[in-house]
DRENDO-1510 file (C-alpha; in Angstrom, 1 decimal, always signed):
<recs>
REC; n; res; u; v; w
REC; 1; MET; +43.1; -2.1; +40.9 .
REC; 2; GLU; +40.2; -0.4; +39.0 .
REC; 3; ALA; +42.4; -0.4; +35.9 .
REC; 4; GLU; +43.0; -4.1; +36.2 .
REC; 5; GLU; +39.2; -4.6; +36.6 .
REC; 6; GLU; +38.6; -2.7; +33.4 .
REC; 7; LEU; +41.0; -4.9; +31.5 .
REC; 8; ILE; +39.3; -8.2; +32.5 .
REC; 9; ASP; +37.7; -9.9; +29.4 .
REC; 10; ARG; +34.3; -10.7; +31.0 .
REC; 11; ILE; +32.7; -11.5; +27.6 .
REC; 12; SER; +35.0; -14.4; +27.0 .
REC; 13; SER; +34.0; -16.0; +30.3 .
REC; 14; LEU; +30.5; -16.4; +29.0 .
REC; 15; PRO; +29.4; -19.9; +27.8 .
REC; 16; ASP; +30.1; -20.7; +24.1 .
REC; 17; ASP; +26.5; -20.8; +23.1 .
REC; 18; VAL; +25.9; -17.3; +24.5 .
REC; 19; ILE; +28.9; -15.9; +22.7 .
REC; 20; GLY; +27.8; -17.6; +19.5 .
REC; 21; ASP; +24.4; -16.1; +19.8 .
REC; 22; ILE; +26.0; -12.6; +20.2 .
REC; 23; ILE; +28.1; -13.1; +17.1 .
REC; 24; SER; +25.2; -14.3; +15.1 .
REC; 25; ARG; +23.3; -11.0; +15.8 .
REC; 26; LEU; +26.1; -8.9; +14.4 .
REC; 27; PRO; +26.5; -7.9; +10.7 .
REC; 28; SER; +28.7; -10.5; +9.0 .
REC; 29; LYS; +31.8; -8.2; +8.6 .
REC; 30; GLU; +31.7; -7.2; +12.3 .
REC; 31; GLY; +31.2; -10.8; +13.4 .
REC; 32; GLY; +34.2; -12.0; +11.3 .
REC; 33; ARG; +36.4; -9.3; +12.8 .
REC; 34; LEU; +35.8; -10.6; +16.3 .
REC; 35; GLN; +38.1; -13.5; +15.5 .
REC; 36; VAL; +41.1; -11.2; +16.0 .
REC; 37; ILE; +40.0; -10.1; +19.5 .
REC; 38; SER; +40.5; -13.4; +21.1 .
REC; 39; SER; +41.8; -16.8; +19.9 .
REC; 40; ARG; +39.1; -18.4; +22.0 .
REC; 41; TRP; +36.4; -16.8; +19.7 .
REC; 42; ARG; +37.8; -18.1; +16.4 .
REC; 43; HIS; +36.1; -21.5; +16.5 .
REC; 44; LEU; +32.8; -19.9; +17.5 .
REC; 45; TRP; +32.6; -18.0; +14.2 .
REC; 46; ARG; +31.9; -21.1; +12.2 .
REC; 47; SER; +29.6; -22.7; +14.8 .
REC; 48; ALA; +27.6; -19.6; +15.7 .
REC; 49; PRO; +24.0; -19.5; +14.2 .
REC; 50; LEU; +24.3; -18.4; +10.6 .
REC; 51; ASN; +23.0; -15.1; +9.3 .
REC; 52; PHE; +23.0; -15.3; +5.5 .
REC; 53; ASN; +21.5; -12.1; +4.1 .
REC; 54; LEU; +21.9; -10.8; +0.6 .
REC; 55; HIS; +19.2; -8.2; +1.2 .
REC; 56; ASP; +21.4; -5.3; +2.6 .
REC; 57; GLY; +19.4; -2.4; +1.2 .
REC; 58; HIS; +22.2; -1.1; -1.1 .
REC; 59; PRO; +21.1; +0.3; -4.5 .
REC; 60; VAL; +23.5; -2.1; -6.2 .
REC; 61; PRO; +22.4; -5.6; -5.1 .
REC; 62; ARG; +24.9; -7.9; -3.5 .
REC; 63; ARG; +25.7; -10.9; -5.7 .
REC; 64; ALA; +26.9; -14.4; -4.9 .
REC; 65; SER; +27.0; -17.3; -7.2 .
REC; 66; ALA; +25.2; -20.6; -6.5 .
REC; 67; GLY; +28.6; -22.2; -5.9 .
REC; 68; GLU; +29.6; -19.6; -3.3 .
REC; 69; ILE; +26.3; -20.0; -1.5 .
REC; 70; SER; +26.7; -23.8; -1.5 .
REC; 71; ARG; +30.3; -23.6; -0.2 .
REC; 72; ILE; +29.3; -21.2; +2.7 .
REC; 73; LEU; +26.5; -23.6; +3.8 .
REC; 74; SER; +28.8; -26.6; +3.5 .
REC; 75; ALA; +31.6; -24.9; +5.6 .
REC; 76; HIS; +29.3; -23.7; +8.4 .
REC; 77; LEU; +29.4; -26.0; +11.4 .
REC; 78; GLY; +26.5; -24.5; +13.4 .
REC; 79; SER; +22.8; -24.0; +13.0 .
REC; 80; GLY; +20.9; -21.3; +11.1 .
REC; 81; ARG; +19.2; -18.1; +12.2 .
REC; 82; CYS; +18.4; -16.1; +9.0 .
REC; 83; PHE; +18.5; -17.0; +5.3 .
REC; 84; SER; +17.5; -14.1; +3.0 .
REC; 85; ILE; +17.8; -13.9; -0.8 .
REC; 86; PRO; +15.8; -10.9; -2.2 .
REC; 87; ILE; +14.0; -10.5; -5.5 .
REC; 88; ARG; +16.9; -8.9; -7.3 .
REC; 89; TYR; +19.0; -12.0; -6.9 .
REC; 90; PHE; +16.7; -14.5; -8.5 .
REC; 91; GLU; +15.1; -12.4; -11.2 .
REC; 92; ARG; +15.6; -13.8; -14.7 .
REC; 93; LYS; +17.8; -16.6; -13.3 .
REC; 94; ASP; +15.6; -19.6; -13.6 .
REC; 95; HIS; +18.6; -22.0; -13.3 .
REC; 96; LEU; +19.1; -20.8; -9.7 .
REC; 97; VAL; +15.5; -21.7; -8.6 .
REC; 98; ALA; +16.4; -25.4; -8.6 .
REC; 99; ASN; +19.2; -24.7; -6.0 .
REC; 100; LEU; +17.0; -23.2; -3.3 .
REC; 101; ASP; +15.4; -26.4; -2.2 .
REC; 102; GLY; +18.8; -28.0; -1.8 .
REC; 103; TRP; +20.2; -25.0; +0.2 .
REC; 104; LEU; +17.2; -25.1; +2.5 .
REC; 105; ARG; +18.0; -28.8; +3.3 .
REC; 106; SER; +21.5; -28.0; +4.4 .
REC; 107; PRO; +22.3; -28.8; +8.1 .
REC; 108; ALA; +23.7; -25.3; +8.3 .
REC; 109; LEU; +20.2; -24.0; +8.3 .
REC; 110; ASP; +18.9; -26.3; +11.0 .
REC; 111; GLY; +16.6; -24.4; +13.4 .
REC; 112; LEU; +16.2; -21.5; +11.0 .
REC; 113; GLN; +14.2; -18.6; +12.5 .
REC; 114; ALA; +13.9; -16.2; +9.6 .
REC; 115; LEU; +13.5; -17.1; +5.9 .
REC; 116; GLU; +13.1; -14.7; +2.9 .
REC; 117; PHE; +13.2; -15.5; -0.8 .
REC; 118; HIS; +11.6; -14.1; -3.9 .
REC; 119; TYR; +11.9; -15.9; -7.3 .
REC; 120; GLY; +11.1; -12.7; -9.2 .
REC; 121; VAL; +7.9; -11.1; -10.7 .
REC; 122; PRO; +6.4; -13.7; -13.0 .
REC; 123; SER; +4.8; -12.8; -16.3 .
REC; 124; PRO; +1.0; -13.3; -16.2 .
REC; 125; ARG; +1.1; -16.4; -18.5 .
REC; 126; SER; +4.2; -18.1; -17.2 .
REC; 127; PRO; +4.0; -20.7; -14.4 .
REC; 128; ARG; +5.4; -19.9; -11.0 .
REC; 129; PRO; +7.8; -22.3; -9.3 .
REC; 130; PRO; +6.2; -24.1; -6.4 .
REC; 131; LEU; +6.9; -23.4; -2.8 .
REC; 132; PRO; +10.0; -25.5; -1.9 .
REC; 133; THR; +9.0; -28.6; +0.1 .
REC; 134; SER; +12.1; -28.1; +2.2 .
REC; 135; VAL; +10.3; -25.2; +3.9 .
REC; 136; TYR; +8.3; -27.7; +5.9 .
REC; 137; ARG; +11.3; -28.8; +7.9 .
REC; 138; PHE; +11.4; -25.5; +9.7 .
REC; 139; SER; +7.9; -25.9; +11.1 .
REC; 140; ARG; +9.2; -25.9; +14.7 .
REC; 141; SER; +11.6; -22.9; +14.5 .
REC; 142; LEU; +10.5; -20.4; +11.8 .
REC; 143; ARG; +9.3; -17.1; +13.3 .
REC; 144; VAL; +9.5; -14.7; +10.3 .
REC; 145; ALA; +8.8; -15.7; +6.7 .
REC; 146; SER; +8.6; -13.8; +3.4 .
REC; 147; PHE; +7.9; -15.8; +0.2 .
REC; 148; GLY; +7.7; -14.3; -3.3 .
REC; 149; GLY; +7.0; -15.4; -6.8 .
REC; 150; CYS; +5.9; -19.0; -6.1 .
REC; 151; ASP; +2.8; -21.2; -6.2 .
REC; 152; PHE; +1.3; -22.5; -2.9 .
REC; 153; PRO; +0.0; -26.1; -2.7 .
REC; 154; ASP; -3.6; -27.0; -2.6 .
REC; 155; GLY; -5.4; -29.9; -0.9 .
REC; 156; SER; -3.7; -32.1; +1.7 .
REC; 157; TYR; -0.3; -30.5; +1.0 .
REC; 158; ALA; -1.5; -27.1; +2.1 .
REC; 159; GLY; -2.6; -28.4; +5.5 .
REC; 160; ALA; +0.8; -30.0; +6.0 .
REC; 161; LEU; +2.5; -26.7; +6.6 .
REC; 162; TYR; +2.3; -26.3; +10.3 .
REC; 163; LEU; +4.2; -23.3; +11.7 .
REC; 164; PRO; +3.3; -23.0; +15.4 .
REC; 165; VAL; +5.8; -20.3; +16.2 .
REC; 166; LEU; +5.5; -18.1; +13.1 .
REC; 167; THR; +4.7; -14.5; +14.0 .
REC; 168; GLN; +5.3; -12.6; +10.7 .
REC; 169; LEU; +4.3; -13.7; +7.2 .
REC; 170; SER; +4.7; -11.7; +3.9 .
REC; 171; LEU; +3.5; -13.1; +0.6 .
REC; 172; TRP; +4.6; -11.2; -2.6 .
REC; 173; HIS; +3.5; -12.0; -6.1 .
REC; 174; VAL; +2.3; -15.5; -5.1 .
REC; 175; ARG; -0.5; -17.6; -6.3 .
REC; 176; ILE; -2.6; -19.0; -3.4 .
REC; 177; SER; -6.2; -20.3; -3.2 .
REC; 178; GLU; -8.6; -19.3; -0.5 .
REC; 179; SER; -8.6; -22.8; +0.9 .
REC; 180; SER; -4.8; -22.9; +1.0 .
REC; 181; LEU; -4.7; -19.6; +2.9 .
REC; 182; HIS; -7.2; -21.0; +5.4 .
REC; 183; ALA; -5.0; -24.0; +5.9 .
REC; 184; TRP; -1.9; -21.7; +6.4 .
REC; 185; LEU; -3.6; -19.5; +8.9 .
REC; 186; ALA; -4.9; -22.5; +10.8 .
REC; 187; GLY; -1.4; -23.9; +11.1 .
REC; 188; CYS; +0.0; -20.5; +12.3 .
REC; 189; SER; -1.5; -20.3; +15.8 .
REC; 190; VAL; +0.5; -17.3; +17.0 .
REC; 191; LEU; +0.7; -15.3; +13.7 .
REC; 192; GLN; +0.5; -11.6; +14.5 .
REC; 193; SER; +1.0; -9.9; +11.2 .
REC; 194; LEU; +0.2; -10.7; +7.6 .
REC; 195; LEU; +1.2; -8.8; +4.4 .
REC; 196; LEU; -0.4; -9.8; +1.1 .
REC; 197; ALA; +1.2; -7.9; -1.6 .
REC; 198; TYR; +0.4; -7.8; -5.3 .
REC; 199; LYS; -1.3; -10.6; -7.2 .
REC; 200; THR; -2.6; -13.6; -5.3 .
REC; 201; GLY; -4.3; -15.3; -8.2 .
REC; 202; CYS; -7.4; -15.6; -6.0 .
REC; 203; PRO; -10.2; -13.1; -6.5 .
REC; 204; ARG; -11.5; -13.4; -3.0 .
REC; 205; LEU; -9.8; -14.0; +0.4 .
REC; 206; ARG; -11.6; -14.7; +3.6 .
REC; 207; ILE; -9.5; -14.2; +6.8 .
REC; 208; MET; -10.2; -16.1; +10.0 .
REC; 209; SER; -7.5; -15.9; +12.6 .
REC; 210; PRO; -7.7; -15.7; +16.4 .
REC; 211; SER; -4.1; -14.3; +16.7 .
REC; 212; LEU; -3.7; -11.8; +13.8 .
REC; 213; ARG; -3.2; -8.2; +15.0 .
REC; 214; SER; -2.2; -6.5; +11.7 .
REC; 215; ILE; -3.0; -7.1; +8.1 .
REC; 216; GLY; -1.5; -5.2; +5.1 .
REC; 217; VAL; -3.0; -5.6; +1.6 .
REC; 218; ASP; -1.9; -4.5; -1.8 .
REC; 219; PRO; -4.4; -6.1; -4.3 .
REC; 220; GLY; -2.2; -5.8; -7.4 .
REC; 221; CYS; -3.7; -5.1; -10.7 .
REC; 222; GLY; -5.0; -6.9; -13.8 .
REC; 223; ASP; -6.8; -10.1; -14.1 .
REC; 224; LEU; -5.2; -11.7; -11.0 .
REC; 225; LYS; -5.8; -8.9; -8.6 .
REC; 226; LEU; -7.6; -9.4; -5.3 .
REC; 227; GLN; -11.2; -8.3; -5.8 .
REC; 228; LYS; -12.7; -8.9; -2.4 .
REC; 229; LEU; -11.3; -9.2; +1.1 .
REC; 230; ILE; -13.5; -10.5; +3.9 .
REC; 231; ILE; -12.4; -10.2; +7.6 .
REC; 232; GLU; -14.8; -12.9; +8.9 .
REC; 233; ASP; -13.4; -13.6; +12.3 .
REC; 234; ALA; -10.4; -11.8; +13.7 .
REC; 235; PRO; -11.0; -11.1; +17.4 .
REC; 236; ASN; -7.5; -9.5; +18.0 .
REC; 237; LEU; -7.1; -7.6; +14.7 .
REC; 238; GLU; -6.1; -4.0; +15.4 .
REC; 239; ARG; -4.9; -2.7; +12.0 .
REC; 240; LEU; -6.1; -3.1; +8.5 .
REC; 241; LEU; -3.7; -1.3; +6.2 .
REC; 242; LEU; -4.6; -0.8; +2.5 .
REC; 243; PHE; -1.9; +0.0; +0.0 .
REC; 244; ARG; -2.1; +1.3; -3.5 .
REC; 245; ASP; -5.3; +2.8; -5.0 .
REC; 246; MET; -7.3; +0.1; -3.3 .
REC; 247; ALA; -10.1; -1.0; -5.7 .
REC; 248; THR; -10.9; -4.1; -3.6 .
REC; 249; ASP; -14.2; -4.6; -1.9 .
REC; 250; ILE; -13.7; -4.9; +1.9 .
REC; 251; SER; -16.1; -6.6; +4.3 .
REC; 252; VAL; -15.4; -6.6; +8.1 .
REC; 253; ILE; -17.8; -9.0; +9.7 .
REC; 254; SER; -16.1; -9.5; +13.1 .
REC; 255; ALA; -13.1; -7.6; +14.2 .
REC; 256; PRO; -14.0; -6.0; +17.6 .
REC; 257; LYS; -10.6; -4.6; +18.3 .
REC; 258; LEU; -10.0; -3.0; +14.8 .
REC; 259; GLY; -8.7; +0.5; +15.7 .
REC; 260; MET; -6.9; +1.6; +12.5 .
REC; 261; LEU; -8.2; +1.6; +8.9 .
REC; 262; GLY; -6.4; +3.2; +6.0 .
REC; 263; ARG; -5.4; +4.3; +3.5 .
REC; 264; LEU; -8.8; +4.6; +1.7 .
REC; 265; ARG; -8.4; +6.5; -1.5 .
REC; 266; LEU; -11.5; +8.5; -2.5 .
REC; 267; THR; -11.8; +8.0; -6.3 .
REC; 268; ASP; -14.6; +7.4; -8.8 .
REC; 269; ASP; -14.0; +3.6; -8.5 .
REC; 270; PHE; -14.1; +3.6; -4.7 .
REC; 271; PRO; -14.7; +0.0; -3.6 .
REC; 272; ARG; -17.5; -1.4; -1.6 .
REC; 273; LEU; -16.7; -1.1; +2.1 .
REC; 274; GLN; -18.8; -2.9; +4.7 .
REC; 275; PHE; -18.8; -2.9; +8.5 .
REC; 276; GLY; -21.3; -5.5; +9.8 .
REC; 277; THR; -24.5; -4.5; +8.0 .
REC; 278; THR; -23.3; -1.0; +7.1 .
REC; 279; VAL; -22.4; -0.6; +3.5 .
REC; 280; PHE; -20.7; +2.2; +1.5 .
REC; 281; GLN; -21.0; +1.8; -2.2 .
REC; 282; ALA; -19.3; +4.0; -4.8 .
REC; 283; SER; -21.4; +5.3; -7.7 .
REC; 284; THR; -21.7; +8.3; -9.9 .
REC; 285; ASP; -23.9; +11.2; -9.0 .
REC; 286; GLY; -25.7; +13.3; -11.6 .
REC; 287; GLY; -23.3; +12.3; -14.3 .
REC; 288; GLU; -20.3; +13.7; -12.5 .
REC; 289; ASN; -17.2; +11.5; -12.2 .
REC; 290; LEU; -17.2; +11.7; -8.5 .
REC; 291; PRO; -17.8; +9.1; -5.8 .
REC; 292; CYS; -20.8; +9.2; -3.5 .
REC; 293; GLU; -21.9; +6.7; -0.9 .
REC; 294; ASP; -25.0; +4.7; -0.8 .
REC; 295; TYR; -25.7; +3.7; +2.8 .
REC; 296; ARG; -27.7; +0.4; +2.8 .
REC; 297; ASP; -28.9; -1.5; +5.8 .
REC; 298; LEU; -27.6; +1.3; +8.0 .
REC; 299; VAL; -28.4; +0.6; +11.7 .
REC; 300; GLY; -28.5; +3.5; +14.1 .
REC; 301; THR; -26.9; +1.5; +16.9 .
REC; 302; LEU; -23.7; +0.7; +14.9 .
REC; 303; ASP; -20.7; +0.6; +17.2 .
REC; 304; ILE; -17.6; +1.6; +15.2 .
REC; 305; CYS; -14.4; +0.9; +17.2 .
REC; 306; LEU; -12.0; +2.6; +14.8 .
REC; 307; LYS; -9.5; +4.9; +16.5 .
REC; 308; LYS; -7.6; +6.1; +13.5 .
REC; 309; ILE; -8.7; +6.5; +9.8 .
REC; 310; VAL; -6.7; +7.8; +6.9 .
REC; 311; LEU; -8.4; +8.9; +3.7 .
REC; 312; THR; -6.3; +9.8; +0.6 .
REC; 313; ASN; -7.1; +11.9; -2.4 .
REC; 314; TYR; -9.5; +14.0; -0.3 .
REC; 315; GLN; -10.9; +16.8; -2.4 .
REC; 316; GLY; -13.5; +18.3; +0.0 .
REC; 317; ASN; -16.4; +17.8; -2.4 .
REC; 318; GLU; -19.8; +16.7; -1.3 .
REC; 319; SER; -19.4; +13.0; -1.6 .
REC; 320; HIS; -16.0; +13.1; +0.1 .
REC; 321; VAL; -17.4; +15.2; +2.9 .
REC; 322; ASN; -20.3; +12.9; +3.4 .
REC; 323; PHE; -18.1; +9.8; +3.6 .
REC; 324; ALA; -15.7; +11.3; +6.1 .
REC; 325; LYS; -18.6; +12.9; +8.1 .
REC; 326; PHE; -20.2; +9.4; +8.6 .
REC; 327; PHE; -17.2; +8.4; +10.7 .
REC; 328; VAL; -17.0; +11.8; +12.4 .
REC; 329; LEU; -20.6; +11.4; +13.6 .
REC; 330; ASN; -20.6; +7.7; +14.3 .
REC; 331; ALA; -17.1; +6.6; +15.5 .
REC; 332; GLY; -17.4; +7.0; +19.2 .
REC; 333; VAL; -13.8; +6.2; +20.1 .
REC; 334; LEU; -12.2; +7.9; +17.1 .
REC; 335; GLU; -8.9; +9.6; +18.1 .
REC; 336; SER; -7.6; +10.7; +14.7 .
REC; 337; MET; -8.9; +11.2; +11.2 .
REC; 338; MET; -6.2; +12.1; +8.6 .
REC; 339; LEU; -7.3; +13.5; +5.3 .
REC; 340; ASP; -4.5; +13.3; +2.7 .
REC; 341; LEU; -4.9; +16.2; +0.2 .
REC; 342; GLN; -3.8; +16.1; -3.4 .
REC; 343; GLY; -4.2; +19.0; -5.9 .
REC; 344; ILE; -5.9; +21.3; -3.3 .
REC; 345; ASN; -5.1; +25.0; -2.8 .
REC; 346; VAL; -5.4; +25.0; +1.0 .
REC; 347; THR; -6.3; +28.2; +2.8 .
REC; 348; SER; -7.4; +28.9; +6.3 .
REC; 349; ALA; -10.9; +29.7; +5.0 .
REC; 350; TRP; -11.1; +26.4; +3.1 .
REC; 351; ILE; -10.1; +24.5; +6.3 .
REC; 352; GLU; -12.7; +26.4; +8.3 .
REC; 353; GLU; -15.4; +25.6; +5.8 .
REC; 354; GLN; -14.4; +21.9; +5.9 .
REC; 355; HIS; -14.7; +21.8; +9.7 .
REC; 356; ARG; -18.2; +23.2; +9.3 .
REC; 357; LEU; -19.2; +20.7; +6.6 .
REC; 358; LEU; -17.8; +17.8; +8.5 .
REC; 359; GLN; -19.8; +18.9; +11.6 .
REC; 360; LEU; -16.9; +18.6; +14.0 .
REC; 361; GLU; -18.9; +20.3; +16.7 .
REC; 362; ASN; -21.2; +17.2; +16.7 .
REC; 363; ARG; -18.5; +14.5; +16.5 .
REC; 364; ALA; -19.3; +11.3; +18.3 .
REC; 365; SER; -15.8; +11.3; +20.0 .
REC; 366; LYS; -15.0; +14.5; +21.7 .
REC; 367; VAL; -11.3; +13.7; +21.6 .
REC; 368; ALA; -11.2; +13.1; +17.9 .
REC; 369; GLN; -8.6; +15.2; +16.0 .
REC; 370; LEU; -8.9; +16.1; +12.3 .
REC; 371; ASP; -5.7; +16.6; +10.3 .
REC; 372; PHE; -5.2; +17.7; +6.7 .
REC; 373; VAL; -1.9; +16.5; +5.3 .
REC; 374; LEU; +0.0; +16.7; +2.0 .
REC; 375; ASP; +1.4; +13.4; +0.6 .
REC; 376; ALA; +5.1; +13.4; +0.3 .
REC; 377; PRO; +7.7; +10.8; -0.9 .
REC; 378; GLY; +9.7; +8.9; +1.7 .
REC; 379; ARG; +11.4; +5.6; +2.0 .
REC; 380; PRO; +11.1; +2.9; -0.7 .
REC; 381; LEU; +7.5; +1.8; -0.9 .
REC; 382; HIS; +8.0; -1.9; -0.2 .
REC; 383; LEU; +10.0; -1.2; +2.9 .
REC; 384; ARG; +7.3; +1.1; +4.2 .
REC; 385; ARG; +4.7; -1.6; +3.6 .
REC; 386; ILE; +6.7; -4.2; +5.5 .
REC; 387; GLU; +7.4; -1.9; +8.5 .
REC; 388; SER; +3.9; -0.6; +8.7 .
REC; 389; THR; +2.4; -4.1; +8.7 .
REC; 390; HIS; +4.9; -6.0; +10.8 .
REC; 391; ASP; +6.2; -3.4; +13.3 .
REC; 392; LEU; +3.5; -3.6; +16.0 .
REC; 393; SER; +5.5; -1.2; +18.2 .
REC; 394; MET; +4.6; +1.7; +15.9 .
REC; 395; ALA; +1.9; +3.8; +17.4 .
REC; 396; ASP; +1.1; +5.3; +14.0 .
REC; 397; PRO; +1.9; +3.0; +11.1 .
REC; 398; PHE; +0.5; +5.6; +8.6 .
REC; 399; ALA; +3.4; +7.9; +9.5 .
REC; 400; ARG; +5.6; +5.9; +7.2 .
REC; 401; PHE; +3.4; +6.9; +4.3 .
REC; 402; LEU; +2.8; +10.6; +5.0 .
</recs>
């Protein structure tokens, strides 16, 4: 009797829409193989929500011609769940750019929940293709979006993009104005994480969002890099993650829940960092090519809510010590300060001396821990940035970088 119970196909007794949802969550090959398990499942393969993903993480990119993609979309009888075409597919293939808008209008992508595309890294003087207007039709279903290598609309067109269920947004090598970003954020009422990577074409960005919990920023380089980031009003922001040697001025006006800030790289061009009315400004001291801080408008009652701070390129010199010491002595809820060392011959005596200079015995938070770490290579950088910004379940997003 028990053996007969074990042989009963309980999955096939589920409603078709439930089985279709299960199939759509499997990798394409595994989902296709399910057709041989039961004849009842065969028609569900073509009607299950479509997962079309060329971004499989292999060193050799998966290829599919424009005709093959069109045929897959034409043959699919169901709706869409994911449509992902990474940067390596489109790069230097301008004739394929024109196809994307048509693909996104296919009924096979109705109800799309996740969309990723990247046209490729544009040259500084060449125009970027515009954001496909067909993206607008997913306003009621899109939850995860990653757009790359395109121009974002200004004016009334910017305000037309209303994405009320979007929770994750990544922008790579895009050109977007400050007003357009405002319009985007206003139309994304439940957005929780935002990644701004490489050139935005806008020297200054001001962030106002009641829902954002995590922001990751790579300012890029050259003439189009981001020069100033202002967190004006972000009541739920918990993480501000800074990638690359961040030479961008940062001003945090209102972010009462901000608990993680990093990685700040201590160099001779250390940017202007402002919390409320407290300002840190890099300069040269006595002709030496070393950063030192100029505290201006410093208020003794400053309440710093940071719980975790990561500083890279820490050398242990006077200016680095003074910068780190400010947070040691003033961050009352600090739990962890991580000092990433480069080119330092670390000894127990050196660490003991650093503890003395940083005045750990007088730290504002008695539970604060200080860790000296050595930077080490890990997973591909772009994947670490995505995970650190968007994976809100990670207790320590900096662990992916150290």
